C-alpha positions as CSV (number, residue, x, y, z in Angstrom):
1,M,8.3,19.5,15.8
2,P,8.1,15.8,16.8
3,E,10.0,13.5,14.5
4,L,11.0,9.8,14.3
5,T,13.4,7.9,12.1
6,C,12.7,4.2,11.3
7,S,15.6,2.0,12.5
8,D,14.9,-0.6,9.8
9,C,14.6,1.5,6.6
10,G,15.8,4.9,7.7
11,K,12.6,6.7,6.7
12,H,12.2,10.1,8.5
13,L,8.7,10.7,9.9
14,F,7.6,14.0,11.3
15,H,4.4,15.8,12.2
16,E,3.5,18.8,14.3
17,N,0.9,16.8,16.2
18,E,2.3,14.0,18.4
19,D,-0.8,11.8,18.2
20,T,-0.7,11.9,14.4
21,L,3.0,11.0,14.5
22,K,2.1,7.9,16.6
23,I,-0.5,6.9,14.0
24,Q,2.0,7.4,11.2
25,K,4.5,5.3,13.1
26,T,2.0,2.5,13.6
27,V,1.0,2.5,9.9
28,H,4.7,2.6,8.9
29,E,5.6,-0.4,11.1
30,K,2.9,-2.5,9.3
31,F,4.1,-1.5,5.8
32,C,7.9,-0.9,6.3
33,R,10.0,-2.4,3.6
34,K,12.9,-3.0,6.0
35,K,15.5,-1.9,3.3
36,S,15.4,1.4,1.4
37,G,14.5,0.9,-2.2
38,E,13.4,-2.7,-1.9
39,T,10.4,-3.7,-3.9
40,H,7.6,-4.9,-1.7
41,S,3.9,-5.6,-2.1
42,F,1.1,-7.1,-0.1
43,M,-0.7,-7.9,-3.4
44,H,0.8,-11.1,-4.6
45,R,-0.8,-11.9,-7.9
46,D,0.1,-14.7,-10.3
47,P,1.2,-13.0,-13.6
48,T,-0.4,-15.8,-15.6
49,H,-3.7,-15.2,-14.0
50,M,-5.1,-12.1,-15.9
51,N,-8.8,-12.7,-15.4
52,T,-10.7,-10.7,-13.0
53,F,-11.4,-12.1,-9.5
54,D,-15.0,-11.1,-9.6
55,S,-16.4,-12.0,-13.0
56,E,-19.8,-10.5,-12.2
57,R,-18.3,-7.1,-11.9
58,E,-16.3,-7.3,-15.1
59,N,-19.0,-5.4,-16.9
60,D,-21.2,-2.5,-15.7
61,V,-25.1,-2.5,-15.7
62,K,-25.2,-1.6,-19.4
63,G,-22.8,-4.4,-20.3
64,V,-19.8,-2.1,-20.9
65,P,-16.5,-3.6,-19.7
66,I,-15.2,-1.9,-16.6
67,L,-11.7,-3.2,-16.8
68,K,-9.4,-2.6,-19.8
69,K,-8.0,-5.7,-21.3
């Protein structure tokens, strides 16, 4: 079974299909945390900003709030 180990974080990737493993590798390279256990996020949100970004979609068609506050 084809396998691969990330040299940056040590994650072990494997899949029986070589093409799928290449796709997994590409995705992993984009989201690799570089260090095992390190917290990492592509969503950087200001904790003081708790309002929704799209105020029009805060409520559904009937006026019921979609998001819990």
